[in-house]
N, C-alpha and C positions, 0 to 999 in steps of 0.2 A: 151349239158349237160356235165359237168365235174364230176369226182368222188366226189368232194366236194359238189356237188348239190344233191347227192343221198339221204341223210337223209331228206332234205326238200321235195324232190319229193316223197319219200315214205310216208311221213306224209300226203301229199296231196292225194296220191293214196288211203290210208286207209280212209281218209275223204270222197273222192268222190266215191269210189267203195268199200264200206264196205264188201259186200258179195264176190266180185271177186278180191280183191286187190292182186297185185303181192307181193310176199315176197321180202324183202329188197335185198336179195342175187341175185334175178333175174335181178334187175337193174344193179348191179355190173357185173354180167355175160354178160349182153347185151353190156355194154360199153367196155368190153374186146374183142369185136369182130368188130373192126372198118372196117375190110375188107368187111363185109356184113351188118353192122348196122350204123345208124346215128340217134342220139338223140338230141333234142333241148329243151331249156327252154324259157319261156317268163317271163320277170322280170319287176316288178313295184318297186317303191321306197321301199315298205315294204317287198319285196322278190319275190320268184317265184310264179307266178299266173297261169301258164300253162306249159304243156310239151307235147312232142310228139316223137314218134320213128318209124323208118322204117327199115325193113330188106329187102335186095335185093340180090337175087340169080338169075342171069339171066336165063330166060327172065321175071321172076316175081318179083315184089316188093310187100311187104305186110306191111300195116300200123299196127304196133304192138300195139300202144296206142296213144291216143290223148285226152287231158283233159284241161279244163279251169275251174278255180274256179267260182262258181255261181255269186259272186259279180262282176266279170269281163266279164261275158257273154254279147254278143251283142255289143262288142267294136272292133270286127275284129281280135281278137287274134286267135280264131280257124281257121279263114280264112288264116291268116298269117302263122300259123304253117302248115296247110295243103298245102298251096302254096309251102312252103319250102320242104315238104316231096315229093311232086310231082316233083319239080325241081330236087331233089336229085335222085329220081327214073329215071328220064330222063338222068341225068349225068352218072348214073351207067348202062345205056343201057337196062333198063326194057322195055318190050313191054306192060305190063299190071300192074296195081296196084290193089291189092285186099285188102279187109278189112271186118271185122265182126262188126256189130252194133246191139245193142239190139233192138228187135222188139218194145219195149215200150219206145224208145227214138226218138220221131219224130223230135226234134230240130237237133240232129246230122244227122239223115237221110236227112233232108232238106239241110243241109250244103253239104253233099256228092252229092246229086242230082244236086245242083247248080254247082258243079264242073264237072258234066257229068258222075258220077258213076251211074251204073244201077244195080238193084238187079238181081242176077243170080241164087240164091239158098236160101233155108232156112235150118238151122241146128236146128232141134227140141230140145228143152230143153238143149241148149248149155251152158247156164250160170247156176251157182250153185243153183240159186233160181228157176230154171225151165223155165226161159224166153227163147224164141227162139232167135237165131242170124240170121240176114239177111246177106247174103254174097253179097257184092257189088264189082263191077269191073269197073275200068276206063281203057279204051284202050288208050295208050299214042300216037299212031300214028296220031290221029286227035286232040290232046288236045290243041296244040298251035293255030290251026285254030279256034277251038270252043271257047277258053277261053283266048284270048290274053289280054282282059281287066283284068282278074283275075291273070293270070300268068305273072306278069310284070317284073320279075327279068331277068337280062341277064344271060344266061347259059354259064358259062365259064368252059371249061374242067379243072378238078382238083380243082376248087374252091368250097368251102362248102357254104351252105346256110348262109345268114346273120342272126345274132342273132335278136330275136324279143325283143324290149323294149317297155315299156308303157310310154307315155308322161304324163305331168301333168294333162291333161284332161282325162286320162285313156284310150286313144286310142292306138292300136297297131301300131308300126312303125318299121322300120329297122334301124340298125346301120351299120356303116362301118365295114368291116371285121377286127377283131383283129388279132394279131399275133397268138393267140391260134387257131382261126378259120382256119388259113392257114395251120395248121399242121394236 
């Protein structure tokens, strides 16, 4: 995610999370902390269709956000974004990745379970509309052994995740790192 992406991402944020949408400034603030943050976007020909972010302060990484527009769900975009976040957590030396997920969002919960996340706690009435948050954790020490088919990226020290692009059929894929990705 680049600063120029923030208006489009915020527009999606408000559409996808009307009750709990982050303020526009929060995305700007997050991007200004590259030493502990990594944010990604998934793009289709018509624009951004997904985004995700990770905060990592050793030994813990935390999925700050992950979203895919409904019209593009089921095409591997969430999987590709989460794969990149997990790889980034590994590159940054995290032992565990944590996240909060709405108790009323079984689709997201199933994605996380598929990656090996386990529920470790419930935060009652965490969201503004009173819905509980499930706290989930992925222990990274065993992640490659358990999920080598999902985590297919080469982990190269200092290299960032590859951007997610959507092909003509609407499937998520990876692109070669750009010059901006290497910075």
